[in-house]
C-alpha positions, -999 to 999 in steps of 0.1 A, spaced: -207 -591 -15 -208 -559 6 -211 -565 43 -229 -538 62 -235 -535 100 -264 -512 110 -266 -504 146 -300 -494 159 -314 -510 128 -347 -520 144 -356 -484 151 -375 -460 130 -348 -445 107 -324 -475 110 -351 -500 98 -359 -478 68 -322 -477 59 -320 -515 61 -351 -519 38 -335 -494 14 -303 -515 11 -322 -542 -8 -325 -519 -38 -298 -492 -33 -270 -488 -58 -240 -487 -58 -237 -493 -20 -256 -526 -25 -243 -540 -58 -260 -564 -81 -251 -594 -58 -269 -575 -30 -256 -566 5 -252 -589 35 -268 -569 63 -262 -573 100 -285 -555 124 -273 -548 160 -300 -535 182 -306 -533 219 -344 -534 214 -353 -506 238 -389 -494 238 -384 -477 204 -368 -508 187 -391 -533 171 -380 -564 152 -412 -563 132 -399 -532 116 -375 -555 97 -401 -579 84 -396 -588 48 -359 -579 45 -331 -604 47 -307 -597 75 -288 -612 104 -300 -599 138 -278 -595 168 -294 -584 201 -269 -561 218 -256 -528 229 -230 -505 212 -216 -500 247 -207 -537 248 -171 -537 236 -167 -575 238 -198 -580 217 -185 -555 191 -152 -573 189 -171 -604 179 -196 -588 155 -176 -562 136 -148 -580 119 -154 -586 82 -178 -558 77 -172 -532 49 -194 -505 63 -209 -496 97 -237 -471 100 -245 -460 136 -282 -452 142 -281 -465 178 -292 -436 200 -315 -424 227 -333 -396 208 -363 -381 226 -356 -347 241 -383 -348 267 -369 -381 281 -334 -366 282 -348 -337 304 -363 -362 328 -330 -382 330 -298 -378 310 -279 -409 321 -289 -433 293 -284 -405 267 -249 -398 278 -241 -435 280 -254 -445 246 -249 -413 226 -215 -404 238 -198 -433 255 -215 -458 231 -201 -439 201 -166 -440 217 -169 -477 223 -181 -483 187 -154 -461 171 -126 -479 190 -140 -513 180 -143 -501 143 -106 -490 145 -95 -523 160 -115 -543 134 -101 -521 105 -136 -512 92 -131 -495 58 -160 -470 63 -181 -457 92 -211 -433 92 -222 -416 124 -258 -405 122 -265 -373 141 -289 -344 144 -293 -307 137 -300 -302 174 -263 -301 182 -262 -265 170 -289 -252 193 -313 -227 179 -310 -203 150 -332 -172 145 -326 -168 107 -306 -183 80 -292 -219 80 -263 -236 97 -233 -246 76 -213 -276 87 -186 -256 104 -211 -238 127 -202 -240 164 -220 -267 185 -242 -251 211 -265 -279 223 -293 -268 247 -307 -301 259 -291 -332 274 -300 -351 243 -284 -326 219 -253 -324 242 -249 -362 242 -251 -363 204 -226 -335 201 -202 -354 223 -205 -385 201 -199 -364 170 -168 -349 184 -155 -383 194 -161 -396 159 -142 -366 144 -114 -372 169 -110 -408 158 -108 -396 122 -81 -370 130 -61 -389 156 -64 -425 143 -73 -420 106 -106 -438 110 -127 -433 79 -158 -419 96 -182 -393 82 -210 -376 102 -245 -368 90 -268 -343 106 -304 -342 97 -336 -323 105 -369 -337 118 -378 -370 103 -413 -383 96 -427 -414 80 -442 -449 88 -431 -469 118 -420 -439 140 -426 -446 177 -456 -424 188 -437 -401 212 -425 -377 184 -449 -350 174 -463 -364 141 -470 -400 152 -481 -388 186 -506 -363 172 -518 -387 145 -524 -417 168 -541 -394 194 -564 -379 168 -572 -412 152 -583 -423 187 -604 -391 191 -581 -378 218 -566 -344 223 -531 -334 213 -506 -313 234 -492 -283 216 -462 -267 234 -463 -230 243 -474 -207 215 -468 -234 188 -443 -211 171 -413 -234 173 -400 -240 137 -388 -273 124 -375 -284 90 -392 -317 80 -377 -345 59 -392 -378 49 -372 -407 64 -366 -422 29 -349 -390 18 -328 -390 49 -317 -426 43 -308 -417 7 -286 -389 20 -269 -413 44 -262 -438 16 -246 -411 -5 -223 -401 24 -214 -438 29 -204 -439 -7 -187 -405 -11 -182 -389 23 -147 -378 34 -132 -389 67 -140 -365 95 -164 -344 74 -199 -334 84 -228 -336 59 -261 -319 64 -293 -336 51 -319 -308 51 -356 -310 51 -381 -300 24 -407 -281 45 -401 -255 72 -432 -252 95 -441 -239 129 -455 -266 152 -489 -248 149 -488 -250 111 -479 -287 113 -508 -292 138 -532 -276 114 -521 -300 86 -525 -330 109 -559 -319 121 -571 -316 85 -556 -350 76 -573 -367 105 -606 -349 101 -604 -332 135 -608 -296 147 -589 -272 169 -611 -283 199 -588 -314 200 -557 -292 207 -546 -285 243 -520 -258 247 -495 -269 274 -466 -253 291 -435 -252 269 -407 -276 278 -374 -265 293 -348 -251 269 -371 -255 239 -351 -246 208 -371 -221 187 -358 -229 152 -336 -253 133 -324 -250 97 -296 -267 78 -276 -257 47 -271 -289 27 -251 -275 -2 -221 -298 6 -243 -329 2 -261 -316 -29 -227 -311 -45 -223 -349 -43 -256 -353 -62 -282 -355 -34 -318 -345 -42 -348 -352 -19 -376 -369 -37 -406 -370 -14 -428 -338 -14 -439 -330 21 -476 -328 15 -476 -363 -2 -453 -377 24 -474 -365 52 -506 -378 36 -490 -412 31 -477 -413 67 -511 -405 82 -527 -432 60 -501 -457 72 -509 -451 108 -547 -454 100 -541 -487 83 -517 -502 109 -535 -497 142 -522 -530 154 -486 -516 152 -493 -487 176 -526 -494 194 -519 -509 229 
């Protein structure tokens, strides 16, 4: 039986990954996978996200080396989702971002090395590249992070690659665009706007609304991570690109329509510091391994809005 440790597995993307392991092949063979979730349960972590899936839960922090030495041995795969991830919060205070996203990754890589973990996947972000006016980043593009969040993730990625090169740790890195889907904490733009609009409240649109993001459904993201866990090479980076490139203003229009609201519910607010204008990833390397996204954006967005409408008890406090 495959033993898999998922750090940050009670969060948005991590919990979807855990749910997907119950049916994924060949990472979870016919006998199934034995899954351990390690999560600090910060404000964005919720054990209810794991309801209905068999797992062992460990409440803890990837910065806790002693805990990792206890938990890690015997696992065949470690997938690291544990991260502080909200750019606005990193601008307000970068301490926790540096601690978790950089030092935490180093602590985890060292523990995986000592425990002789056969395979590790470090889950990262397209934001480590900064902003791109045209075209798409390839995996060897220079890292030019422009926010404390992005810088802390870049630091973690470089540490992971260093452990692959220096120590021979079998760790691959994934970088993905903007995720959406059910169970995303309502601080990111889609759940924030949807929950505000469902309440009849206004939504804040940064600047001129022209910032461009490439959107991917969380299930497609998780499918890409599973493929990298199966076939990814040590020290290599794999992009998981989105399926819809939209300005924030275009996205807002779709959300207003889905929630039955008008532009009178939109407040234009001052742009945030260092706001990247556009992200875009070239995912040819992953597609060469057989990756294909399956969730059309329009259907995925419709289903996501419906989920929040039907699960007010999850987000209404």
